N, C-alpha and C positions, 0 to 999 in steps of 0.2 A: 453456543457459542462458534467461533468460527478463529480459523488460524489463517495466516496470511501472510505474502512478504512481499516487500515495494524493491522493484526494481528500477532501475534508468533503462534506457534505449540499450545501452550495449548490454544489459545485463551485471550492474554492480548496483550490490544492495544501499537501496539510500535510510543508511541510518538517522535517526532524529526526526523523521517524517511523522507530524499531528496529524490522527486519524481519532476522525468524531464522526458522530449521529450528526447527521443535519438540525433536528427538530430538537433536543436534546445535548446538547454542547456540553454538557458535563458528566456525559458517558463517552471516555474516548482512551486513549493509550500512545502511544510513543513506539517507532520500531526501534529495535537494538540495535546495535552494533552490527549483524548480519540483514539489517532489514527486513526482520522479522518480526511479529503481530500477532498478537489473540485480543480479541474482543467481542462480548454477547452481546446478540443483535437481537434485536426484537423479532417475537415469530413469526407474527403478519410478515415480515419484514419488507412493509411500510416506509419506508425510509432512504435517505440516502448517505453513506458514506462522504465524509468531505476530508478528503487527503489535504493536507499544505506545508509548506516548506516556508525559504523566505518569499517564493513567490505568491505570485495570486490563484488561492486551491481550485482542486482539481474534484468535482462529485463522483460517483457512483449510485446508482441505479442499484439498493440490495432485493428489487427483486428480479437480478439479474442472476441470480444466485438461485440454484437449484435445489432441492432436495437431495440429491445425489451429491452435489459439490459442498456438501455441508460438513464431507469425512475426509474432503481433500482439502489440500493447503491451494488456497486462492491466491494467483501472482498477479499483483497491479503492475503492470509493465508500462511506466510514463513515459510516453513517446515524446512527446515536446521537452524532456530536459536536454540542456545544454550541458555538452561532457565532450573535454579532448583530451583524450586518452594520452597524449603529449605531455601533459600537465600534472599528470600523477605523479606520486613520489613511492616509485616500481622501488624495489629491493633497497628504499633508505631506512626499514622495517630494523627496529633493534632483536636482534633474536630472540631474548626471551621475552617478546611481544608475541601472543597468539591470540587470532581468534576464533572460536568453536562455535562453527554452524552448523546446526540441524541439517539432516539430508531428507529431504524429503521425496518420498518415489511418488504421492499420487499427487497432481498437482492440476490445476484449472488454471488459464491464464485467460487473463482481462486488461485490454490493451483503455489507457487511458490518455486523449489525445484531445485535438481543440476543440473538439464536441462538448469533452468533459469541462470547458471553461465554464460552459452558461447555468446562469442560479436558476436552481431544480423549480419549477412552477406547478408539474404538473400536481404534486399534494403538498398542497400550501394547508398548515390546523396550528 
């Protein structure tokens, strides 16, 4: 099982991001309000994670995750995500609404860029 965090290029959590295994799309999850997720992955890690929102999906080769990384929170930063900080409703939250996000001390960050938009061809099966 991996635990992770999906962020925009500016570090804003991306809630509601669908994450699934490419070979078996029945195995997947959705990020919570803080952009966090947990997902069981194959032991051999011979698959891709597919991150999808409203746009074209991003693919991440699970073989990039080492055994040491399994004890860390994996942060996936989606660099192409267009984000305008001026359009955020900062300060408009009602006082009684709070979101408690778990703070992770040990993280490994992966950048998802334009190259992660290509359909994975290396492990067809």
